[in-house]
Rosetta silent file (secondary structure, phi, psi, omega in degrees, C-alpha in Angstrom):
SEQUENCE: XXXXXXXXXXXXXXXXXXXXXXXXXXXXXXXXXXXXXXXXXXXXXXXXXXXXXXXXXXXXXXXXXXXXXXXXXXXXXXX
SCORE:     score description
SCORE:     0.000 S_00000001
   1 L     0.000  -32.638 -179.766    8.598    2.439    9.606 S_00000001
   2 H   -60.161  -45.413 -178.533    4.833    3.169   10.112 S_00000001
   3 H   -71.648  -13.679  175.198    5.710    6.707   10.767 S_00000001
   4 H   -87.709  -16.786 -176.347    7.769    7.029    7.646 S_00000001
   5 H   -55.917  -46.103  178.990    4.999    5.761    5.397 S_00000001
   6 H   -57.863  -41.335 -178.978    3.296    9.224    5.046 S_00000001
   7 H   -73.003  -32.712  174.206    6.639   10.769    4.212 S_00000001
   8 H   -62.738  -49.212 -169.586    7.483    7.992    1.691 S_00000001
   9 H   -71.277  -45.259 -176.865    4.192    8.472   -0.077 S_00000001
  10 H   -62.390  -43.606  178.644    4.423   12.411   -0.079 S_00000001
  11 H   -59.347  -43.757 -172.835    7.988   12.122   -1.388 S_00000001
  12 H   -75.349  -31.992  177.762    7.149    9.816   -4.203 S_00000001
  13 H   -70.018  -41.037  178.510    4.082   11.845   -5.174 S_00000001
  14 H   -69.364  -39.489 -178.316    5.953   15.037   -5.353 S_00000001
  15 H   -66.071  -26.351 -177.609    8.932   13.513   -7.206 S_00000001
  16 L   -89.954    1.501  178.758    6.347   12.144   -9.658 S_00000001
  17 L    68.037   30.630  178.146    4.993   15.663  -10.166 S_00000001
  18 L  -108.921  148.505  176.160    1.554   14.836   -8.953 S_00000001
  19 L   -92.085  173.051 -176.297   -0.819   16.828   -6.737 S_00000001
  20 H   -66.691  -32.740  176.244   -2.850   15.021   -4.112 S_00000001
  21 H   -67.264  -47.578  173.869   -5.900   15.233   -6.440 S_00000001
  22 H   -59.958  -40.796  176.316   -4.044   13.634   -9.374 S_00000001
  23 H   -62.045  -45.218 -177.744   -2.802   10.827   -7.154 S_00000001
  24 H   -60.657  -40.269  176.516   -6.259   10.200   -5.843 S_00000001
  25 H   -66.865  -37.800 -174.178   -7.578    9.987   -9.440 S_00000001
  26 H   -74.316  -34.875  178.908   -4.698    7.810  -10.563 S_00000001
  27 H   -87.761   -8.786 -176.455   -5.169    5.478   -7.512 S_00000001
  28 L    58.735   51.492  174.819   -8.971    5.625   -7.824 S_00000001
  29 L  -132.366  170.842  178.469   -9.521    6.773   -4.227 S_00000001
  30 L   -61.881  146.023  176.044  -11.064    9.766   -2.682 S_00000001
  31 H   -57.898  -39.987 -179.069   -9.120   13.040   -2.753 S_00000001
  32 H   -58.815  -35.730 -176.153   -9.320   13.284    1.015 S_00000001
  33 H   -58.624  -39.373 -177.741   -7.808    9.891    1.384 S_00000001
  34 H   -67.467  -42.249  178.519   -4.427   11.005   -0.053 S_00000001
  35 H   -65.800  -33.822  172.857   -4.319   13.939    2.341 S_00000001
  36 H   -62.573  -42.081  179.729   -5.250   11.671    5.241 S_00000001
  37 H   -66.600  -52.489 -178.146   -2.503    9.145    4.468 S_00000001
  38 H   -63.182  -19.930  176.556    0.120   11.837    3.966 S_00000001
  39 L   -92.843    1.207  174.210   -1.010   13.381    7.323 S_00000001
  40 L    82.229   18.351  173.946   -0.345   10.111    9.111 S_00000001
  41 L   -52.954  133.961 -178.250   -4.031    9.202    9.887 S_00000001
  42 L   -87.175  -30.706 -173.629   -3.945    5.718   11.491 S_00000001
  43 L   -88.473   41.418  177.052   -7.511    4.592   10.639 S_00000001
  44 L   -94.225  130.981  176.117   -6.991    4.253    6.774 S_00000001
  45 L   -58.596  136.877  177.536   -7.890    0.910    5.243 S_00000001
  46 H   -55.388  -45.706  173.793   -4.913   -1.089    4.106 S_00000001
  47 H   -47.049  -44.594 -175.297   -6.624   -1.679    0.750 S_00000001
  48 H   -73.525  -38.111  174.978   -6.824    1.975    0.036 S_00000001
  49 H   -62.409  -42.830  176.637   -3.122    2.509    1.043 S_00000001
  50 H   -60.988  -30.782  177.871   -2.148   -0.313   -1.307 S_00000001
  51 H   -67.235  -42.346  177.802   -3.964    1.504   -4.183 S_00000001
  52 H   -69.929  -45.233  179.016   -1.852    4.691   -3.532 S_00000001
  53 H   -56.857  -45.809  179.362    1.290    2.585   -3.313 S_00000001
  54 H   -65.530  -36.314  179.386    0.616    0.780   -6.540 S_00000001
  55 H   -65.481  -26.175 -179.581   -0.206    4.087   -8.296 S_00000001
  56 L   -99.152    9.718 -172.984    3.172    5.329   -7.139 S_00000001
  57 L    52.241   39.685  179.973    4.973    2.065   -8.141 S_00000001
  58 L  -102.056  118.849  177.626    5.961    1.513   -4.532 S_00000001
  59 L   -93.304  137.270 -179.305    6.396   -2.043   -3.606 S_00000001
  60 L   -91.095  136.371 -177.367    5.664   -3.105   -0.047 S_00000001
  61 L  -137.437  128.366  179.467    8.210   -5.578    1.414 S_00000001
  62 L  -100.130  130.309  178.109    7.849   -7.415    4.747 S_00000001
  63 L  -120.938  140.929  179.511   10.832   -8.301    6.646 S_00000001
  64 L  -162.271  158.469 -177.467   11.016  -10.632    9.693 S_00000001
  65 L   -59.909  -24.070  178.230   13.387  -13.178   11.252 S_00000001
  66 L   -95.206    5.558 -174.048   11.015  -15.909    9.774 S_00000001
  67 H   -54.200  -52.117 -179.927   10.726  -14.410    6.402 S_00000001
  68 H   -65.401  -36.602  174.362   12.712  -17.056    4.554 S_00000001
  69 H   -73.401  -29.486  173.764   11.062  -19.971    6.254 S_00000001
  70 H   -65.132  -49.072 -169.960    7.611  -18.502    5.507 S_00000001
  71 H   -65.287  -41.072 -176.355    8.374  -18.005    1.800 S_00000001
  72 H   -68.593  -41.284  175.374    9.683  -21.625    1.586 S_00000001
  73 H   -66.121  -38.114 -179.057    6.672  -23.024    3.511 S_00000001
  74 H   -64.650  -45.735  179.499    4.266  -20.922    1.555 S_00000001
  75 H   -61.119  -49.699 -176.339    5.732  -22.163   -1.831 S_00000001
  76 H   -62.278  -37.715  177.935    5.596  -25.822   -0.690 S_00000001
  77 H   -64.131  -32.999 -176.115    1.929  -25.384    0.422 S_00000001
  78 H   -83.422  -19.158 -176.229    0.976  -24.039   -3.027 S_00000001
  79 L   -80.034    0.000    0.000    2.702  -26.951   -4.939 S_00000001
C-alpha cells in the first residue's frame, strides 16, 4: 500500500483538476512537498502527508487483525 500512496494522491489531484502548486496551496504545504510525495519520497513527515490527504478528501483507514479489539478497547478507555 505504501507504494500506492503516491499514485493515489496523484490520481485524486488530477481528477480534482488541480496542479501540484494548487494542491500545495490548498493543503498549506510547500510546492515541492507535493512533488516529493507524488515521486514516492520516503522521508516526508506524516503530518504533511495528512494535510495533502485532507485537502483531497482522502480518508486514511488502518486495517489489522486486531482492529475491532482496538476500537472497542479505545472507546472503553475514553468512557
